[in-house]
N, C-alpha and C positions, 0 to 999 in steps of 0.2 A: 520175863514178861510181866506186865502189869495186869491186874484183874480187869481193867477197863479196855484192854487191848482188843481192837475190833476183830482181829483174827480169831479170838476165842469165841466169837459169836457165829462163826461159820459152821453151820450144822444143819443136817436134815432132821435131826432129832427134835429141833424146835419146829413144831408144826408150822407150815407156811401160811396157814389160814388164821391170822390174827384179826381182830376187829377192824384195824385200819387197812388190812389187805383185802383185795378183791380179785376175782377171776373173771375176765371178760366173757360175756355170754354170746356176743356177736363179733363179726369181723374176722380178720386173718388169725388173730390170737385167741379165738373162742375156745374156752376150756383149758387154756394154758395158764399156769400160775407163775412160770419162770421162763427165762430165755438164756441161751448159752452162746458165747462167742469166744474166739481166740484173739489174743493180743500179741503182737510181735514187738519186741524191744531190740533196737539196733545194738550191736556190740562192736568193739574194736576189731579191725581186720586181724584174724589169727596169723601167727607167724608162719605156720606151715600151710602149703597148698591143700594138703589132705584135710586138715582141720577146717580150713576155709570152705571146702566142698561140703563137709558134714553139716556146717551151720548156714550154708547159703540158702536163702529163701527166694524161690522163683517168684513168689507173690510180691514180696517187698523189694526184690532186686538188690539185696544186700545181706550181710551176715547178721543173723538175729537169733534170739532165744524166744520161745513161745510159751504163753500161759493160756489156759482155758478157764473161763470164769462163767459161773451160772448165777444169775440174780433174779430175785422176785420182781415181776414186772410192775407191780403197783407201788412197792416201797423202795426198790433198789437194794434190798437186803441181800448181801452176798451169801449164797448157799453152798458154793463149791468152788474150789480153786485147785488147779493142778498145773504144774509146769516147771519152767526152767529147762525145757527140752529144746533140742535143735530146731531151728527155724525151717529146716528142710522137711520136717514132718508135716504132712498134710493135715488140715483141720479135722477132716472126717476120720483120719487114722487116729488122731489124738482123742477124739470123741469115743472111738471104739475101745482104745487101749487105756484111756486115762481113768477109768473106774466110775465115771459118772453114771453110766447106764446101770451098773450094779448097785450104786449107792442111792439112786433116786427111789422114793417110796413107790410101791406097786400101784397105788391109786393115781399116780401121775401118768401111768401108761406111756412113758416116753418112747419106748421102742415102737409101739404101734403108731404113734404120731410120726416118728422119723421114717418108718417104713412107708407110710401112706404118702409122704411127700418125696419119697425116693432118695432120702438123705443117707440112709444106711440099708444094707442088705443083710439081715440077720439069718 
């Protein structure tokens, strides 16, 4: 890897609050400094039916692999990536098991926000 590789910059250790970054004070994202979503990438149809079932995404209606990405909402800086998992895994399940909830700084209070909106049940 090169020193300038963007993947080297993915880190919670870099405080998300840089001068060019802001946290919205009003609206649906009030108090949130980052947002998370899953991305599904289509893959070739697996040779075996069992493997095809394991990678079948009901959401995308095809075989996929899935990645979870968290970005700072004002700068787009990537703060977390996990994935290469089966497209059959539900986005909420990946959020629970992907390590983001443990990795996020305590001041982000992500679990409280997700519980408030009914996204997770901790």
